[in-house]
PDB file with SEQRES, HELIX, SHEET and CRYST1 records, atoms N, CA, C and O in Angstrom:
SEQRES   1 A   78  MET SER ASN LEU LYS ASP ILE ASN PHE THR LYS HIS ALA          
SEQRES   2 A   78  GLU ASP MET LEU ILE GLU ARG ARG PHE GLN LYS GLU LEU          
SEQRES   3 A   78  ILE ALA ASP ILE VAL ALA HIS PRO GLU ARG VAL GLU GLN          
SEQRES   4 A   78  GLY GLU GLY ASP ILE TRP PHE ALA PHE LYS ARG ILE GLY          
SEQRES   5 A   78  LYS LYS VAL MET ARG VAL VAL VAL LYS GLY ASN ASN PRO          
SEQRES   6 A   78  CYS THR ILE ILE THR MET TYR PHE ASP ARG ARG LEU LYS          
HELIX    1 AA1 LEU A    4  ASP A    6  5                                   3    
HELIX    2 AA2 LYS A   11  ARG A   20  1                                  10    
HELIX    3 AA3 LYS A   24  ALA A   32  1                                   9    
SHEET    1 AA1 5 ILE A   7  PHE A   9  0                                        
SHEET    2 AA1 5 CYS A  66  PHE A  73  1                                        
SHEET    3 AA1 5 LYS A  54  LYS A  61 -1                                        
SHEET    4 AA1 5 ILE A  44  ILE A  51 -1                                        
SHEET    5 AA1 5 ARG A  36  GLN A  39 -1                                        
CRYST1    1.000    1.000    1.000  90.00  90.00  90.00 P 1           1          
ATOM      1  N   MET A   1     102.428  78.268 123.070  1.00  0.00           N  
ATOM      2  CA  MET A   1     102.459  77.221 122.024  1.00  0.00           C  
ATOM      3  C   MET A   1     102.934  77.777 120.728  1.00  0.00           C  
ATOM      4  O   MET A   1     102.760  77.135 119.693  1.00  0.00           O  
ATOM      5  N   SER A   2     103.536  78.960 120.727  1.00  0.00           N  
ATOM      6  CA  SER A   2     103.940  79.548 119.471  1.00  0.00           C  
ATOM      7  C   SER A   2     105.246  78.881 118.859  1.00  0.00           C  
ATOM      8  O   SER A   2     105.671  79.187 117.745  1.00  0.00           O  
ATOM      9  N   ASN A   3     105.821  77.981 119.656  1.00  0.00           N  
ATOM     10  CA  ASN A   3     107.016  77.392 119.172  1.00  0.00           C  
ATOM     11  C   ASN A   3     106.668  76.207 118.210  1.00  0.00           C  
ATOM     12  O   ASN A   3     105.800  75.379 118.491  1.00  0.00           O  
ATOM     13  N   LEU A   4     107.370  76.183 117.109  1.00  0.00           N  
ATOM     14  CA  LEU A   4     107.045  75.125 116.126  1.00  0.00           C  
ATOM     15  C   LEU A   4     107.316  73.701 116.613  1.00  0.00           C  
ATOM     16  O   LEU A   4     106.735  72.741 116.107  1.00  0.00           O  
ATOM     17  N   LYS A   5     108.190  73.579 117.583  1.00  0.00           N  
ATOM     18  CA  LYS A   5     108.405  72.201 118.117  1.00  0.00           C  
ATOM     19  C   LYS A   5     107.242  71.665 118.921  1.00  0.00           C  
ATOM     20  O   LYS A   5     107.169  70.469 119.205  1.00  0.00           O  
ATOM     21  N   ASP A   6     106.321  72.562 119.292  1.00  0.00           N  
ATOM     22  CA  ASP A   6     105.085  72.183 120.027  1.00  0.00           C  
ATOM     23  C   ASP A   6     103.940  71.822 119.074  1.00  0.00           C  
ATOM     24  O   ASP A   6     102.864  71.418 119.515  1.00  0.00           O  
ATOM     25  N   ILE A   7     104.177  71.971 117.774  1.00  0.00           N  
ATOM     26  CA  ILE A   7     103.194  71.753 116.770  1.00  0.00           C  
ATOM     27  C   ILE A   7     103.631  70.711 115.780  1.00  0.00           C  
ATOM     28  O   ILE A   7     104.740  70.757 115.248  1.00  0.00           O  
ATOM     29  N   ASN A   8     102.728  69.751 115.532  1.00  0.00           N  
ATOM     30  CA  ASN A   8     102.965  68.701 114.496  1.00  0.00           C  
ATOM     31  C   ASN A   8     101.986  68.985 113.363  1.00  0.00           C  
ATOM     32  O   ASN A   8     100.932  69.586 113.571  1.00  0.00           O  
ATOM     33  N   PHE A   9     102.349  68.547 112.169  1.00  0.00           N  
ATOM     34  CA  PHE A   9     101.609  68.724 110.976  1.00  0.00           C  
ATOM     35  C   PHE A   9     101.352  67.348 110.382  1.00  0.00           C  
ATOM     36  O   PHE A   9     102.278  66.552 110.226  1.00  0.00           O  
ATOM     37  N   THR A  10     100.060  67.058 110.042  1.00  0.00           N  
ATOM     38  CA  THR A  10      99.769  65.807 109.317  1.00  0.00           C  
ATOM     39  C   THR A  10     100.332  65.902 107.993  1.00  0.00           C  
ATOM     40  O   THR A  10     100.736  66.977 107.551  1.00  0.00           O  
ATOM     41  N   LYS A  11     100.379  64.765 107.307  1.00  0.00           N  
ATOM     42  CA  LYS A  11     100.895  64.663 105.908  1.00  0.00           C  
ATOM     43  C   LYS A  11     100.033  65.626 105.029  1.00  0.00           C  
ATOM     44  O   LYS A  11     100.557  66.362 104.193  1.00  0.00           O  
ATOM     45  N   HIS A  12      98.720  65.589 105.252  1.00  0.00           N  
ATOM     46  CA  HIS A  12      97.776  66.409 104.513  1.00  0.00           C  
ATOM     47  C   HIS A  12      98.108  67.925 104.736  1.00  0.00           C  
ATOM     48  O   HIS A  12      98.124  68.715 103.792  1.00  0.00           O  
ATOM     49  N   ALA A  13      98.374  68.298 106.036  1.00  0.00           N  
ATOM     50  CA  ALA A  13      98.650  69.689 106.316  1.00  0.00           C  
ATOM     51  C   ALA A  13      99.973  70.102 105.660  1.00  0.00           C  
ATOM     52  O   ALA A  13     100.091  71.216 105.151  1.00  0.00           O  
ATOM     53  N   GLU A  14     100.983  69.190 105.671  1.00  0.00           N  
ATOM     54  CA  GLU A  14     102.278  69.464 104.992  1.00  0.00           C  
ATOM     55  C   GLU A  14     102.046  69.739 103.490  1.00  0.00           C  
ATOM     56  O   GLU A  14     102.601  70.678 102.919  1.00  0.00           O  
ATOM     57  N   ASP A  15     101.194  68.875 102.867  1.00  0.00           N  
ATOM     58  CA  ASP A  15     100.868  69.050 101.450  1.00  0.00           C  
ATOM     59  C   ASP A  15     100.188  70.356 101.210  1.00  0.00           C  
ATOM     60  O   ASP A  15     100.510  71.046 100.243  1.00  0.00           O  
ATOM     61  N   MET A  16      99.256  70.727 102.057  1.00  0.00           N  
ATOM     62  CA  MET A  16      98.467  71.974 101.906  1.00  0.00           C  
ATOM     63  C   MET A  16      99.438  73.218 102.100  1.00  0.00           C  
ATOM     64  O   MET A  16      99.287  74.234 101.422  1.00  0.00           O  
ATOM     65  N   LEU A  17     100.390  73.104 103.006  1.00  0.00           N  
ATOM     66  CA  LEU A  17     101.361  74.183 103.145  1.00  0.00           C  
ATOM     67  C   LEU A  17     102.066  74.446 101.786  1.00  0.00           C  
ATOM     68  O   LEU A  17     102.214  75.602 101.391  1.00  0.00           O  
ATOM     69  N   ILE A  18     102.474  73.444 101.112  1.00  0.00           N  
ATOM     70  CA  ILE A  18     103.137  73.553  99.751  1.00  0.00           C  
ATOM     71  C   ILE A  18     102.178  74.030  98.762  1.00  0.00           C  
ATOM     72  O   ILE A  18     102.454  75.016  98.079  1.00  0.00           O  
ATOM     73  N   GLU A  19     100.945  73.336  98.615  1.00  0.00           N  
ATOM     74  CA  GLU A  19     100.054  73.671  97.624  1.00  0.00           C  
ATOM     75  C   GLU A  19      99.480  75.091  97.721  1.00  0.00           C  
ATOM     76  O   GLU A  19      99.283  75.758  96.705  1.00  0.00           O  
ATOM     77  N   ARG A  20      99.222  75.534  98.923  1.00  0.00           N  
ATOM     78  CA  ARG A  20      98.638  76.864  99.178  1.00  0.00           C  
ATOM     79  C   ARG A  20      99.658  77.917  99.484  1.00  0.00           C  
ATOM     80  O   ARG A  20      99.323  79.085  99.680  1.00  0.00           O  
ATOM     81  N   ARG A  21     100.954  77.492  99.528  1.00  0.00           N  
ATOM     82  CA  ARG A  21     102.125  78.498  99.734  1.00  0.00           C  
ATOM     83  C   ARG A  21     101.964  79.244 101.061  1.00  0.00           C  
ATOM     84  O   ARG A  21     102.110  80.464 101.138  1.00  0.00           O  
ATOM     85  N   PHE A  22     101.650  78.448 102.122  1.00  0.00           N  
ATOM     86  CA  PHE A  22     101.654  79.029 103.459  1.00  0.00           C  
ATOM     87  C   PHE A  22     102.891  78.659 104.172  1.00  0.00           C  
ATOM     88  O   PHE A  22     103.492  77.628 103.873  1.00  0.00           O  
ATOM     89  N   GLN A  23     103.292  79.447 105.090  1.00  0.00           N  
ATOM     90  CA  GLN A  23     104.474  79.237 105.894  1.00  0.00           C  
ATOM     91  C   GLN A  23     104.102  78.584 107.247  1.00  0.00           C  
ATOM     92  O   GLN A  23     103.074  78.925 107.833  1.00  0.00           O  
ATOM     93  N   LYS A  24     104.938  77.647 107.739  1.00  0.00           N  
ATOM     94  CA  LYS A  24     104.637  77.002 108.997  1.00  0.00           C  
ATOM     95  C   LYS A  24     104.616  78.036 110.075  1.00  0.00           C  
ATOM     96  O   LYS A  24     103.789  77.938 110.982  1.00  0.00           O  
ATOM     97  N   GLU A  25     105.507  79.059 110.033  1.00  0.00           N  
ATOM     98  CA  GLU A  25     105.520  80.118 111.038  1.00  0.00           C  
ATOM     99  C   GLU A  25     104.188  80.859 111.145  1.00  0.00           C  
ATOM    100  O   GLU A  25     103.735  81.188 112.241  1.00  0.00           O  
ATOM    101  N   LEU A  26     103.564  81.119 109.987  1.00  0.00           N  
ATOM    102  CA  LEU A  26     102.262  81.827 109.929  1.00  0.00           C  
ATOM    103  C   LEU A  26     101.203  80.926 110.650  1.00  0.00           C  
ATOM    104  O   LEU A  26     100.420  81.403 111.472  1.00  0.00           O  
ATOM    105  N   ILE A  27     101.214  79.661 110.320  1.00  0.00           N  
ATOM    106  CA  ILE A  27     100.237  78.743 110.912  1.00  0.00           C  
ATOM    107  C   ILE A  27     100.454  78.646 112.480  1.00  0.00           C  
ATOM    108  O   ILE A  27      99.500  78.625 113.257  1.00  0.00           O  
ATOM    109  N   ALA A  28     101.712  78.590 112.869  1.00  0.00           N  
ATOM    110  CA  ALA A  28     102.045  78.517 114.291  1.00  0.00           C  
ATOM    111  C   ALA A  28     101.594  79.767 115.028  1.00  0.00           C  
ATOM    112  O   ALA A  28     101.147  79.707 116.173  1.00  0.00           O  
ATOM    113  N   ASP A  29     101.720  80.906 114.346  1.00  0.00           N  
ATOM    114  CA  ASP A  29     101.304  82.182 114.910  1.00  0.00           C  
ATOM    115  C   ASP A  29      99.737  82.249 115.104  1.00  0.00           C  
ATOM    116  O   ASP A  29      99.214  82.741 116.104  1.00  0.00           O  
ATOM    117  N   ILE A  30      99.086  81.736 114.110  1.00  0.00           N  
ATOM    118  CA  ILE A  30      97.618  81.719 114.202  1.00  0.00           C  
ATOM    119  C   ILE A  30      97.131  80.848 115.351  1.00  0.00           C  
ATOM    120  O   ILE A  30      96.185  81.186 116.063  1.00  0.00           O  
ATOM    121  N   VAL A  31      97.823  79.696 115.509  1.00  0.00           N  
ATOM    122  CA  VAL A  31      97.406  78.729 116.553  1.00  0.00           C  
ATOM    123  C   VAL A  31      97.720  79.320 117.929  1.00  0.00           C  
ATOM    124  O   VAL A  31      96.965  79.176 118.890  1.00  0.00           O  
ATOM    125  N   ALA A  32      98.871  79.992 117.972  1.00  0.00           N  
ATOM    126  CA  ALA A  32      99.301  80.609 119.288  1.00  0.00           C  
ATOM    127  C   ALA A  32      98.538  81.865 119.627  1.00  0.00           C  
ATOM    128  O   ALA A  32      98.328  82.153 120.805  1.00  0.00           O  
ATOM    129  N   HIS A  33      98.106  82.646 118.603  1.00  0.00           N  
ATOM    130  CA  HIS A  33      97.473  83.934 118.877  1.00  0.00           C  
ATOM    131  C   HIS A  33      96.248  84.111 117.935  1.00  0.00           C  
ATOM    132  O   HIS A  33      96.193  85.040 117.130  1.00  0.00           O  
ATOM    133  N   PRO A  34      95.282  83.191 118.067  1.00  0.00           N  
ATOM    134  CA  PRO A  34      94.089  83.364 117.174  1.00  0.00           C  
ATOM    135  C   PRO A  34      93.221  84.560 117.639  1.00  0.00           C  
ATOM    136  O   PRO A  34      93.169  84.913 118.817  1.00  0.00           O  
ATOM    137  N   GLU A  35      92.529  85.172 116.607  1.00  0.00           N  
ATOM    138  CA  GLU A  35      91.580  86.187 116.902  1.00  0.00           C  
ATOM    139  C   GLU A  35      90.311  85.597 117.421  1.00  0.00           C  
ATOM    140  O   GLU A  35      89.584  86.238 118.181  1.00  0.00           O  
ATOM    141  N   ARG A  36      90.022  84.343 117.010  1.00  0.00           N  
ATOM    142  CA  ARG A  36      88.815  83.655 117.476  1.00  0.00           C  
ATOM    143  C   ARG A  36      89.132  82.175 117.518  1.00  0.00           C  
ATOM    144  O   ARG A  36      89.954  81.664 116.757  1.00  0.00           O  
ATOM    145  N   VAL A  37      88.440  81.490 118.454  1.00  0.00           N  
ATOM    146  CA  VAL A  37      88.596  80.001 118.542  1.00  0.00           C  
ATOM    147  C   VAL A  37      87.184  79.416 118.571  1.00  0.00           C  
ATOM    148  O   VAL A  37      86.295  79.990 119.199  1.00  0.00           O  
ATOM    149  N   GLU A  38      86.967  78.301 117.911  1.00  0.00           N  
ATOM    150  CA  GLU A  38      85.694  77.566 118.072  1.00  0.00           C  
ATOM    151  C   GLU A  38      86.030  76.110 118.426  1.00  0.00           C  
ATOM    152  O   GLU A  38      87.034  75.580 117.950  1.00  0.00           O  
ATOM    153  N   GLN A  39      85.242  75.488 119.216  1.00  0.00           N  
ATOM    154  CA  GLN A  39      85.432  74.098 119.563  1.00  0.00           C  
ATOM    155  C   GLN A  39      84.726  73.233 118.560  1.00  0.00           C  
ATOM    156  O   GLN A  39      83.595  73.507 118.160  1.00  0.00           O  
ATOM    157  N   GLY A  40      85.403  72.188 118.158  1.00  0.00           N  
ATOM    158  CA  GLY A  40      84.791  71.223 117.229  1.00  0.00           C  
ATOM    159  C   GLY A  40      84.425  69.970 118.105  1.00  0.00           C  
ATOM    160  O   GLY A  40      84.221  70.052 119.316  1.00  0.00           O  
ATOM    161  N   GLU A  41      84.362  68.817 117.395  1.00  0.00           N  
ATOM    162  CA  GLU A  41      83.964  67.620 118.046  1.00  0.00           C  
ATOM    163  C   GLU A  41      85.292  67.009 118.739  1.00  0.00           C  
ATOM    164  O   GLU A  41      86.396  67.085 118.201  1.00  0.00           O  
ATOM    165  N   GLY A  42      85.075  66.419 119.939  1.00  0.00           N  
ATOM    166  CA  GLY A  42      86.196  65.808 120.605  1.00  0.00           C  
ATOM    167  C   GLY A  42      87.265  66.828 120.903  1.00  0.00           C  
ATOM    168  O   GLY A  42      86.989  67.904 121.433  1.00  0.00           O  
ATOM    169  N   ASP A  43      88.456  66.491 120.568  1.00  0.00           N  
ATOM    170  CA  ASP A  43      89.591  67.446 120.824  1.00  0.00           C  
ATOM    171  C   ASP A  43      89.992  68.275 119.617  1.00  0.00           C  
ATOM    172  O   ASP A  43      91.090  68.830 119.561  1.00  0.00           O  
ATOM    173  N   ILE A  44      89.091  68.347 118.660  1.00  0.00           N  
ATOM    174  CA  ILE A  44      89.277  69.209 117.489  1.00  0.00           C  
ATOM    175  C   ILE A  44      88.828  70.648 117.771  1.00  0.00           C  
ATOM    176  O   ILE A  44      87.746  70.883 118.308  1.00  0.00           O  
ATOM    177  N   TRP A  45      89.680  71.597 117.397  1.00  0.00           N  
ATOM    178  CA  TRP A  45      89.286  72.992 117.548  1.00  0.00           C  
ATOM    179  C   TRP A  45      89.779  73.785 116.307  1.00  0.00           C  
ATOM    180  O   TRP A  45      90.603  73.330 115.513  1.00  0.00           O  
ATOM    181  N   PHE A  46      89.222  74.972 116.212  1.00  0.00           N  
ATOM    182  CA  PHE A  46      89.524  75.823 115.044  1.00  0.00           C  
ATOM    183  C   PHE A  46      90.094  77.156 115.493  1.00  0.00           C  
ATOM    184  O   PHE A  46      89.544  77.799 116.388  1.00  0.00           O  
ATOM    185  N   ALA A  47      91.135  77.555 114.912  1.00  0.00           N  
ATOM    186  CA  ALA A  47      91.790  78.875 115.207  1.00  0.00           C  
ATOM    187  C   ALA A  47      91.581  79.741 113.938  1.00  0.00           C  
ATOM    188  O   ALA A  47      91.821  79.302 112.813  1.00  0.00           O  
ATOM    189  N   PHE A  48      91.124  80.983 114.174  1.00  0.00           N  
ATOM    190  CA  PHE A  48      90.822  81.877 113.037  1.00  0.00           C  
ATOM    191  C   PHE A  48      91.647  83.121 113.179  1.00  0.00           C  
ATOM    192  O   PHE A  48      91.894  83.566 114.300  1.00  0.00           O  
ATOM    193  N   LYS A  49      92.093  83.711 112.067  1.00  0.00           N  
ATOM    194  CA  LYS A  49      92.810  85.011 112.092  1.00  0.00           C  
ATOM    195  C   LYS A  49      92.687  85.661 110.735  1.00  0.00           C  
ATOM    196  O   LYS A  49      92.880  85.022 109.700  1.00  0.00           O  
ATOM    197  N   ARG A  50      92.361  86.940 110.754  1.00  0.00           N  
ATOM    198  CA  ARG A  50      92.177  87.703 109.582  1.00  0.00           C  
ATOM    199  C   ARG A  50      93.566  87.952 108.952  1.00  0.00           C  
ATOM    200  O   ARG A  50      94.488  88.361 109.657  1.00  0.00           O  
ATOM    201  N   ILE A  51      93.723  87.713 107.651  1.00  0.00           N  
ATOM    202  CA  ILE A  51      94.941  88.040 106.914  1.00  0.00           C  
ATOM    203  C   ILE A  51      94.445  88.863 105.712  1.00  0.00           C  
ATOM    204  O   ILE A  51      93.841  88.325 104.784  1.00  0.00           O  
ATOM    205  N   GLY A  52      94.712  90.162 105.750  1.00  0.00           N  
ATOM    206  CA  GLY A  52      94.160  91.013 104.713  1.00  0.00           C  
ATOM    207  C   GLY A  52      92.673  91.052 104.735  1.00  0.00           C  
ATOM    208  O   GLY A  52      92.079  91.327 105.778  1.00  0.00           O  
ATOM    209  N   LYS A  53      92.039  90.782 103.608  1.00  0.00           N  
ATOM    210  CA  LYS A  53      90.602  90.706 103.514  1.00  0.00           C  
ATOM    211  C   LYS A  53      90.017  89.323 103.703  1.00  0.00           C  
ATOM    212  O   LYS A  53      88.800  89.140 103.657  1.00  0.00           O  
ATOM    213  N   LYS A  54      90.895  88.341 103.916  1.00  0.00           N  
ATOM    214  CA  LYS A  54      90.498  86.984 104.134  1.00  0.00           C  
ATOM    215  C   LYS A  54      90.587  86.515 105.611  1.00  0.00           C  
ATOM    216  O   LYS A  54      91.266  87.138 106.428  1.00  0.00           O  
ATOM    217  N   VAL A  55      89.890  85.412 105.927  1.00  0.00           N  
ATOM    218  CA  VAL A  55      90.025  84.807 107.280  1.00  0.00           C  
ATOM    219  C   VAL A  55      90.570  83.439 107.142  1.00  0.00           C  
ATOM    220  O   VAL A  55      89.944  82.586 106.513  1.00  0.00           O  
ATOM    221  N   MET A  56      91.750  83.184 107.723  1.00  0.00           N  
ATOM    222  CA  MET A  56      92.348  81.872 107.744  1.00  0.00           C  
ATOM    223  C   MET A  56      91.727  80.978 108.860  1.00  0.00           C  
ATOM    224  O   MET A  56      91.609  81.387 110.015  1.00  0.00           O  
ATOM    225  N   ARG A  57      91.356  79.802 108.477  1.00  0.00           N  
ATOM    226  CA  ARG A  57      90.925  78.790 109.455  1.00  0.00           C  
ATOM    227  C   ARG A  57      91.979  77.726 109.546  1.00  0.00           C  
ATOM    228  O   ARG A  57      92.430  77.206 108.526  1.00  0.00           O  
ATOM    229  N   VAL A  58      92.382  77.392 110.754  1.00  0.00           N  
ATOM    230  CA  VAL A  58      93.346  76.330 110.964  1.00  0.00           C  
ATOM    231  C   VAL A  58      92.593  75.255 111.858  1.00  0.00           C  
ATOM    232  O   VAL A  58      92.102  75.536 112.952  1.00  0.00           O  
ATOM    233  N   VAL A  59      92.556  74.075 111.316  1.00  0.00           N  
ATOM    234  CA  VAL A  59      91.930  72.952 112.031  1.00  0.00           C  
ATOM    235  C   VAL A  59      92.972  72.254 112.853  1.00  0.00           C  
ATOM    236  O   VAL A  59      93.962  71.773 112.301  1.00  0.00           O  
ATOM    237  N   VAL A  60      92.790  72.177 114.166  1.00  0.00           N  
ATOM    238  CA  VAL A  60      93.746  71.686 115.111  1.00  0.00           C  
ATOM    239  C   VAL A  60      93.244  70.536 115.970  1.00  0.00           C  
ATOM    240  O   VAL A  60      92.084  70.533 116.383  1.00  0.00           O  
ATOM    241  N   LYS A  61      94.083  69.581 116.238  1.00  0.00           N  
ATOM    242  CA  LYS A  61      93.690  68.479 117.180  1.00  0.00           C  
ATOM    243  C   LYS A  61      94.620  68.571 118.425  1.00  0.00           C  
ATOM    244  O   LYS A  61      95.846  68.623 118.333  1.00  0.00           O  
ATOM    245  N   GLY A  62      93.958  68.586 119.550  1.00  0.00           N  
ATOM    246  CA  GLY A  62      94.751  68.510 120.794  1.00  0.00           C  
ATOM    247  C   GLY A  62      95.447  69.802 121.138  1.00  0.00           C  
ATOM    248  O   GLY A  62      95.313  70.823 120.463  1.00  0.00           O  
ATOM    249  N   ASN A  63      96.219  69.709 122.251  1.00  0.00           N  
ATOM    250  CA  ASN A  63      96.979  70.837 122.776  1.00  0.00           C  
ATOM    251  C   ASN A  63      98.292  70.357 123.344  1.00  0.00           C  
ATOM    252  O   ASN A  63      98.375  69.306 123.978  1.00  0.00           O  
ATOM    253  N   ASN A  64      99.301  71.141 123.104  1.00  0.00           N  
ATOM    254  CA  ASN A  64     100.628  70.932 123.748  1.00  0.00           C  
ATOM    255  C   ASN A  64     101.133  69.517 123.841  1.00  0.00           C  
ATOM    256  O   ASN A  64     101.167  68.996 124.956  1.00  0.00           O  
ATOM    257  N   PRO A  65     101.516  68.860 122.812  1.00  0.00           N  
ATOM    258  CA  PRO A  65     101.610  69.400 121.466  1.00  0.00           C  
ATOM    259  C   PRO A  65     100.268  69.264 120.757  1.00  0.00           C  
ATOM    260  O   PRO A  65      99.426  68.431 121.093  1.00  0.00           O  
ATOM    261  N   CYS A  66     100.119  70.117 119.774  1.00  0.00           N  
ATOM    262  CA  CYS A  66      98.882  70.008 118.963  1.00  0.00           C  
ATOM    263  C   CYS A  66      99.319  69.549 117.552  1.00  0.00           C  
ATOM    264  O   CYS A  66     100.489  69.617 117.174  1.00  0.00           O  
ATOM    265  N   THR A  67      98.347  69.098 116.833  1.00  0.00           N  
ATOM    266  CA  THR A  67      98.507  68.618 115.479  1.00  0.00           C  
ATOM    267  C   THR A  67      97.673  69.443 114.529  1.00  0.00           C  
ATOM    268  O   THR A  67      96.461  69.553 114.713  1.00  0.00           O  
ATOM    269  N   ILE A  68      98.271  70.006 113.550  1.00  0.00           N  
ATOM    270  CA  ILE A  68      97.510  70.788 112.487  1.00  0.00           C  
ATOM    271  C   ILE A  68      97.012  69.743 111.494  1.00  0.00           C  
ATOM    272  O   ILE A  68      97.766  68.959 110.918  1.00  0.00           O  
ATOM    273  N   ILE A  69      95.672  69.788 111.332  1.00  0.00           N  
ATOM    274  CA  ILE A  69      95.031  68.834 110.331  1.00  0.00           C  
ATOM    275  C   ILE A  69      95.033  69.516 108.933  1.00  0.00           C  
ATOM    276  O   ILE A  69      95.412  68.899 107.937  1.00  0.00           O  
ATOM    277  N   THR A  70      94.617  70.759 108.884  1.00  0.00           N  
ATOM    278  CA  THR A  70      94.605  71.483 107.646  1.00  0.00           C  
ATOM    279  C   THR A  70      94.463  72.941 107.930  1.00  0.00           C  
ATOM    280  O   THR A  70      94.275  73.347 109.077  1.00  0.00           O  
ATOM    281  N   MET A  71      94.556  73.775 106.841  1.00  0.00           N  
ATOM    282  CA  MET A  71      94.371  75.202 106.953  1.00  0.00           C  
ATOM    283  C   MET A  71      93.941  75.700 105.598  1.00  0.00           C  
ATOM    284  O   MET A  71      94.355  75.203 104.551  1.00  0.00           O  
ATOM    285  N   TYR A  72      93.068  76.734 105.665  1.00  0.00           N  
ATOM    286  CA  TYR A  72      92.602  77.308 104.433  1.00  0.00           C  
ATOM    287  C   TYR A  72      91.903  78.654 104.680  1.00  0.00           C  
ATOM    288  O   TYR A  72      91.505  78.936 105.810  1.00  0.00           O  
ATOM    289  N   PHE A  73      91.751  79.467 103.669  1.00  0.00           N  
ATOM    290  CA  PHE A  73      91.013  80.657 103.761  1.00  0.00           C  
ATOM    291  C   PHE A  73      89.484  80.249 103.729  1.00  0.00           C  
ATOM    292  O   PHE A  73      89.008  79.585 102.808  1.00  0.00           O  
ATOM    293  N   ASP A  74      88.800  80.677 104.750  1.00  0.00           N  
ATOM    294  CA  ASP A  74      87.380  80.294 104.851  1.00  0.00           C  
ATOM    295  C   ASP A  74      86.557  81.332 104.055  1.00  0.00           C  
ATOM    296  O   ASP A  74      86.463  82.490 104.461  1.00  0.00           O  
ATOM    297  N   ARG A  75      85.993  80.931 102.980  1.00  0.00           N  
ATOM    298  CA  ARG A  75      85.286  81.863 102.128  1.00  0.00           C  
ATOM    299  C   ARG A  75      83.956  82.297 102.665  1.00  0.00           C  
ATOM    300  O   ARG A  75      83.340  83.236 102.160  1.00  0.00           O  
ATOM    301  N   ARG A  76      83.498  81.585 103.726  1.00  0.00           N  
ATOM    302  CA  ARG A  76      82.196  81.923 104.332  1.00  0.00           C  
ATOM    303  C   ARG A  76      82.327  83.077 105.318  1.00  0.00           C  
ATOM    304  O   ARG A  76      81.352  83.747 105.658  1.00  0.00           O  
ATOM    305  N   LEU A  77      83.560  83.288 105.764  1.00  0.00           N  
ATOM    306  CA  LEU A  77      83.808  84.368 106.760  1.00  0.00           C  
ATOM    307  C   LEU A  77      84.471  85.541 106.069  1.00  0.00           C  
ATOM    308  O   LEU A  77      85.331  85.385 105.202  1.00  0.00           O  
ATOM    309  N   LYS A  78      84.038  86.727 106.485  1.00  0.00           N  
ATOM    310  CA  LYS A  78      84.619  87.929 105.949  1.00  0.00           C  
ATOM    311  C   LYS A  78      85.013  88.834 107.024  1.00  0.00           C  
ATOM    312  O   LYS A  78      85.531  89.919 106.758  1.00  0.00           O  
TER     313      LYS A  78                                                      
END                                                                             
């Protein structure tokens, strides 16, 4: 699922990419190759990957194709 054509971004996620200066390719890589995954409610799941000293959390809905809801550095995780 590392291909960007398999991944959709909500309007909010698109806005967060711009505001937080993240690249779509980085988010696609995290979703395709997470260091850790947690299941949320329903078909929501979370992909985590360490970037430097921070941990990025990507909130995802569904699979193949999946939809990125949002992404952020999770301050609670180190």
